[in-house]
Backbone as numpy.savetxt, mean C-alpha at the origin, in Angstrom:
# Nx Ny Nz CAx CAy CAz Cx Cy Cz
-23.68 1.43 5.02 -23.07 0.45 6.03 -22.10 1.63 7.09
-22.19 1.06 8.59 -21.36 1.94 9.37 -20.24 2.43 9.67
-20.41 3.36 10.34 -18.98 4.42 10.64 -17.55 3.04 11.11
-18.06 2.61 12.16 -16.67 1.97 12.67 -16.93 0.57 11.61
-17.77 -0.35 10.98 -17.02 -1.35 10.45 -16.40 -0.65 9.04
-16.82 0.44 8.72 -15.40 1.22 7.16 -14.77 1.50 8.02
-14.62 1.64 9.62 -12.60 2.08 10.01 -12.63 0.92 9.97
-12.88 -0.97 10.27 -12.20 -1.71 10.38 -11.91 -2.11 9.09
-12.74 -1.84 8.20 -12.27 -2.87 6.99 -11.22 -1.87 6.67
-10.40 -0.72 6.54 -9.68 0.32 6.05 -8.46 -0.12 6.84
-8.68 -0.23 8.18 -7.60 -1.01 9.32 -7.07 -2.06 8.85
-7.64 -2.91 8.31 -7.95 -4.29 7.98 -7.06 -4.60 6.75
-7.11 -3.81 6.03 -6.81 -3.59 4.38 -5.68 -3.33 4.76
-5.11 -2.13 5.24 -4.23 -1.57 5.89 -3.05 -2.60 5.90
-3.78 -3.62 6.84 -2.54 -4.65 7.62 -2.41 -5.68 6.37
-3.83 -6.31 6.00 -2.85 -6.48 4.36 -2.48 -6.21 3.96
-2.09 -5.29 2.94 -1.95 -5.01 2.16 -0.05 -4.50 2.85
0.57 -4.32 3.82 1.49 -4.59 4.78 2.07 -5.91 4.82
1.71 -6.69 5.02 1.87 -8.01 4.92 2.73 -8.42 3.17
1.81 -7.87 2.23 1.66 -8.32 1.32 3.29 -7.49 0.64
3.10 -6.08 0.86 3.73 -4.92 0.21 6.07 -5.38 1.22
5.71 -5.58 2.39 7.17 -5.97 3.39 6.90 -7.59 3.53
6.53 -8.26 2.34 6.98 -10.05 2.93 8.35 -9.90 3.47
8.78 -10.82 3.89 9.93 -11.53 4.29 11.05 -9.92 4.93
10.30 -8.79 5.26 11.66 -7.99 5.84 10.96 -7.57 7.01
11.11 -8.64 8.25 10.83 -8.54 9.39 10.69 -6.32 10.66
11.48 -6.04 10.06 12.07 -4.49 10.38 10.34 -3.46 9.94
10.85 -3.74 8.80 9.51 -2.76 7.88 8.11 -3.72 7.69
7.54 -4.69 8.09 6.67 -5.03 9.01 6.34 -4.45 10.42
7.53 -4.84 10.86 7.13 -4.07 12.40 6.87 -3.20 12.21
7.76 -1.95 12.04 7.48 -0.80 12.37 6.44 0.05 11.06
5.60 -0.92 10.07 3.84 -0.15 9.53 3.42 -1.20 10.46
3.44 -2.08 11.23 1.91 -2.44 12.21 2.84 -1.49 12.88
3.13 -0.76 13.58 3.40 0.25 14.88 3.21 1.23 14.22
2.65 2.08 13.23 2.35 3.07 12.13 1.09 3.01 12.18
0.60 2.04 11.77 -1.03 1.90 11.57 -1.65 1.94 12.88
-0.75 1.03 13.59 -1.86 0.67 15.12 -1.90 2.32 15.97
-0.58 3.02 16.18 -0.62 3.99 16.68 -1.34 5.23 16.28
-1.87 5.20 14.24 -2.65 6.02 14.24 -3.74 5.86 14.46
-4.52 4.66 13.89 -5.83 4.62 14.50 -5.83 4.67 15.93
-4.91 4.68 16.37 -5.28 4.45 18.59 -5.00 5.95 18.32
-4.60 6.41 17.98 -4.72 8.25 18.17 -5.86 9.12 18.24
-6.32 8.45 16.54 -8.03 8.94 16.59 -8.71 7.82 16.95
-8.55 7.45 17.69 -9.78 6.87 18.71 -10.80 7.33 18.92
-10.86 7.98 19.95 -11.85 9.25 20.45 -12.64 10.19 19.65
-11.97 10.30 17.75 -12.91 11.27 17.45 -14.18 10.92 17.65
-14.70 11.57 17.42 -16.81 11.34 17.05 -17.77 12.04 15.97
-16.26 13.05 15.23 -16.70 13.53 13.94 -17.11 12.81 12.80
-18.45 12.51 12.30 -18.08 12.28 11.00 -17.80 12.51 10.33
-17.60 13.90 9.88 -17.27 14.44 8.64 -15.20 13.81 8.88
-14.82 14.53 9.78 -13.30 13.58 10.83 -13.15 12.32 9.65
-13.93 11.78 10.58 -13.34 10.56 10.13 -13.87 9.80 8.90
-14.63 10.42 8.02 -14.92 9.95 6.48 -13.47 10.66 6.45
-13.25 12.00 6.60 -11.82 11.99 5.92 -10.71 11.42 6.16
-10.43 10.95 7.51 -9.33 9.39 8.03 -9.98 8.64 6.89
-10.35 8.16 6.73 -11.05 6.59 6.31 -10.49 6.95 4.15
-10.80 7.68 4.44 -10.23 7.94 2.97 -8.43 8.53 2.88
-7.89 9.15 3.63 -6.51 9.38 3.86 -6.53 7.33 4.24
-6.40 6.24 5.16 -6.22 5.59 4.77 -6.23 4.57 3.89
-7.47 5.06 3.10 -7.88 3.86 1.93 -6.79 4.85 1.17
-6.25 5.75 0.79 -5.11 6.33 -0.40 -4.03 5.76 -0.05
-3.69 5.87 1.29 -2.51 5.08 2.24 -2.38 3.90 1.33
-3.21 2.91 1.45 -3.30 1.72 1.47 -3.12 1.87 0.07
-3.58 2.07 -0.94 -3.79 2.41 -2.46 -1.97 2.47 -2.80
-1.08 3.59 -2.05 -0.21 4.19 -2.31 0.59 2.34 -2.21
0.35 2.33 -1.36 1.89 0.91 -0.22 1.31 0.41 -1.49
-0.36 -0.45 -2.37 0.08 -1.35 -2.67 0.62 -1.25 -4.42
0.42 0.02 -5.19 0.57 0.00 -6.60 2.27 0.76 -6.28
2.52 1.06 -5.78 3.97 2.53 -5.45 5.27 1.52 -4.61
5.17 1.28 -3.83 5.69 0.22 -2.80 6.43 -0.84 -3.38
8.23 -1.12 -3.80 8.61 -2.24 -4.42 9.74 -2.19 -2.93
9.87 -3.39 -3.01 10.79 -4.01 -2.27 12.69 -4.40 -2.71
13.75 -3.37 -2.50 14.95 -3.15 -2.56 15.81 -4.11 -1.65
16.92 -5.09 -1.79 17.87 -5.29 -0.98 19.41 -4.96 -1.30
20.19 -4.61 -0.50 21.42 -4.62 -0.47 22.08 -6.16 -0.95
22.59 -6.01 -1.76 23.37 -7.97 -1.90 25.00 -7.14 -2.27
25.30 -6.54 -2.65 27.05 -6.02 -2.17 27.08 -4.27 -2.44
28.42 -4.23 -2.52 28.73 -2.34 -2.56 28.02 -2.68 -3.52
27.31 -1.67 -3.68 26.43 -0.48 -5.01 25.81 -1.58 -5.99
24.93 -2.59 -5.32 24.60 -3.25 -5.90 23.28 -3.38 -5.24
21.99 -3.50 -5.87 20.48 -3.64 -5.01 20.13 -5.05 -6.30
19.40 -5.15 -5.40 18.42 -6.33 -5.65 16.77 -6.09 -5.97
16.45 -5.95 -6.77 14.91 -5.01 -7.11 13.64 -6.27 -6.65
12.78 -6.47 -5.91 11.75 -7.74 -5.60 10.87 -6.97 -6.11
9.99 -7.07 -7.45 9.02 -6.64 -7.23 7.36 -7.60 -7.23
6.35 -7.05 -6.74 5.43 -8.30 -6.66 4.88 -8.50 -7.52
4.31 -9.70 -8.10 3.39 -9.80 -9.28 2.80 -9.08 -9.88
1.82 -8.12 -8.36 1.18 -7.27 -9.06 1.42 -6.39 -9.49
2.97 -5.83 -9.79 3.32 -4.46 -9.96 3.94 -4.83 -11.48
4.32 -5.76 -11.85 5.28 -6.25 -13.38 3.48 -6.25 -14.62
4.30 -5.19 -15.64 3.20 -5.27 -16.89 3.87 -5.94 -17.71
3.19 -5.94 -18.55 3.51 -7.08 -19.96 4.65 -6.11 -20.84
5.55 -6.12 -21.47 6.38 -5.95 -22.02 5.80 -5.99 -23.44
4.89 -4.61 -23.61 5.07 -4.54 -25.08 5.77 -3.59 -26.24
6.33 -3.67 -27.42 7.33 -3.00 -28.19 6.81 -1.76 -28.11
7.15 -0.57 -28.07 6.75 -0.01 -28.86 7.24 0.63 -29.67
6.32 0.98 -30.79 6.01 1.45 -32.30 5.49 2.70 -32.89
6.48 2.89 -33.41 6.29 4.83 -33.91 5.31 5.13 -35.18
5.07 3.72 -35.71 3.60 3.48 -36.97 2.38 3.28 -35.87
1.37 3.62 -36.16 0.26 2.99 -35.53 -0.26 1.79 -36.78
-0.82 1.30 -35.72 -1.38 -0.22 -36.65 -2.40 0.29 -37.78
-2.08 -0.03 -39.17 -3.72 0.27 -39.51 -4.58 -0.60 -39.40
-5.95 0.05 -39.63 -7.56 -0.82 -39.92 -7.80 -1.65 -41.17
-8.61 -2.91 -40.39 -8.54 -3.52 -41.11 -9.54 -3.49 -42.00
């Protein structure tokens, strides 16, 4: 796949993830959009294949961190926060057991 296509794919992935992660938060959506666009614009003239590949990897890593680690929290009162985890971040609640299961 061409380098240009890889760059565009990472750019689009970052914007999709931004929309999912910061859903219903217009300020964060705008700030993330501006930062993504600024970083890609800043490096638009880069010609070194090695540096471009490093930046593609960095962009992919940033997208992964956003998708897997960032959650929304909203202030709902004095000293109270409302946590809004995305469905993809929720895990099945499995009770802890000190004793291992016996094999049948």
